[in-house]
N, C-alpha and C positions, 0 to 999 in steps of 0.2 A: 296476097298477104298484107301489103303495105297499109291499107286502110285500118288494119287491126293492130298496127305496131305503134308503140309510144317509145320514142327515143329518150334515153337517160344519159346525161353526162355526169360522171362522178368526179367532183372537184374538191373533195373534202379532206384530201390527204395533207400530211404535215410537210411534205416536200423536203424532208430532212436531208436527203442526199443532194438535192439541187441547191439548197440553201435559201431559195426564194420560192414564192408560190408559183408552181409550174404553169398554172392556167393563165398567169399574167405575163408570161414571157412573150416578147414581140415575135410575131410570125406573119409573114406576108403583109396583108393590109391591116392587120389588127394584132390580136394575141392568139395564143393557142386555143383558148376557149371560145373566143368570138369567131374564129375561122371554122372551128369544128361545128359550132352552132349554126353558122351560115350554111354549111354543107348539108346539115340535117334538114334545115328548113327548105332548102332547095328540093329535097325529096318529098316535100309535102307532109312531113310527119310532125306532130307536136313534140316539143322538147322540154323535158324537166331537167333542171340543173340542181344537183344536190351539193351544197357547199355550206360549210359551217360559218362562213362569213359572207352571207348573201350580198352584203353591201359592196363587196369587191368585184362582183360581176358587173362589167360595164353596162351602163344604161342602154347603149346602142344595141345590145343583145337582150338584156333582161326585159326591156319594154316592148320587144317586138311581138307581134301577134303569134300566138302558138307557143310562146316561151313562158315557163314558170320557174321560179327559183325558190328553193327551200333549204333550211338547215335540217340536219338529221332529226327525225321525230322520236328517236330512241337514243340512249347514251351512245356516243360515238365510239365505234369499234372497227374502224377501217372500212374496207369495202362491204363487209357483211351488213353493217348498220346502214350504209348507203343503199344497198339492195333492198333491205327490208323497208326503208323509207319509201323507195320508189314503188315497191309492190303495194304499199298501203295507199299511195296517192294515185297511181295509174289504174285505169279501168280497161285498157285495151287487152286483147288476148295474149299479146306478145310484147315483151320489153326488149328493145335494142339497147344494150348496156355498153357504154364506151367510157374509158378513162379519159381524162382531159389532156393527156400527154401523148396524143397520137397525131403528130404533125402532118403525116401524109394520108390520113384517112379522109377521103373526099367522097363526093356523091357517086362517082363511078365505082369506087370500092364498096360503098354501102349497097349500091344496086346489085353488085356481084354477090355480096353476102346474102342478100334477100333472095336473089335468084337461085342460089344453091339450095336454100331451104324450101323454096316454093314447090308444092306438089308432093313433098316428102312427109310421111306420117310417122307417128310412133316416137317422136323425140320430145324430150323435156328442154333440151338446150342444143343450140347449134354453135359450135366453137371452132374457129380457125386454128390450124396448126402451122408451125414454121420451125424449121431446124430442130425437129424432134420434140417440141413441146407445144401444148395448147395455150391459147390466150383467153382466159375467162373474162377479161375486162374489155373484150371486143367481141361480143357474143349476143345471141338471141336466147331469151329465157321465156318459157311459157308462164303466164300468170298462175297456172295451176300448181307451179312449184313453190308458191309463196309459203305454204306451211313448212316445207323443208328448211327454208331460209329462216323463218321465224323460230323454228326449233333450234337451229344452229346458234342463233343469237342468244336465245334463252339459256342454252347449255354452255355458252362461252366458247363455242367452236368457231374460231375466227380464221382458220386456214381454209381458203376457198376450195382447194382441191379435195379436202376431206368431205365437203358437202357435195361437190360435183360428182364424186364417185357414187353417190346415191341416186344420181339422175341418169336417165337414158340420153346419152350424148351422141349427136350426129356431128362427126368431126369433118370440118372442111379441109380437104387435102392441101398440103403444101403446094404452092404454085397457083392455086385458084385466084388468090389476090396478088396484087403488086407486092414484091418482096419487101418494100419499105412500108406498106400499109400498116403492118403490125409493129412497127418500130416505136418503142417508147423512149421519150426524152426524159430520163430519170435523173441524170447527172449533168453537170456542166459539160463534160466531155461528150456525152450523147447529144446534147443540144447543139454543140459545135459541129458534130458530125451531120446532124440534120440540116444545119445551115449550109454546110459544104455541099450536101447532096442537092439541096434546093438550088444553089448557085449552078451546079453542074447541069441540072435540068433546064435552067434558064439559058445558059450559054452553050450547052452542048460540048463543053470542054471538061476533061477529067479534073 
């Protein structure tokens, strides 16, 4: 599957709960967006970053081979407009869609997600689940679903789950990925929790 996959990072949110742009938060050797982009490129996949302020994506990532950056091609409407933009620009059979606020999503977890989908047919989307809910912004979507997302945008249906219910979803079971792989750093408190977990992993101490 991997040669037919185009990765997409959605970094166009307002980050209202965080108070600052989430993709710019320091993480490991760079920022959340640069580290996620590096993990994607390590998998040999092209990477499209959808951000309404393209200039804020660091040049160290934006100018790397295989990376492209764009603002929404349609009026901004949250993740749906980002998805529509990605579908219009990407030509691969499958889009790997990731929000920019996944600090523990790395090449190992990406490989696991792709491995779960490999060889399975009949799906429109492959979406991991954890703690009783699915995570649509860490998922695989077939290019063939583009008309469904275009229709959602046209009709002003901005709730992802309402559109996903129209798709044939292959759910990745809880436990297939690292429990922290789907952790979103949406608030200062969640970002602090991610930093504590990263420190725990480095030191081996609680």
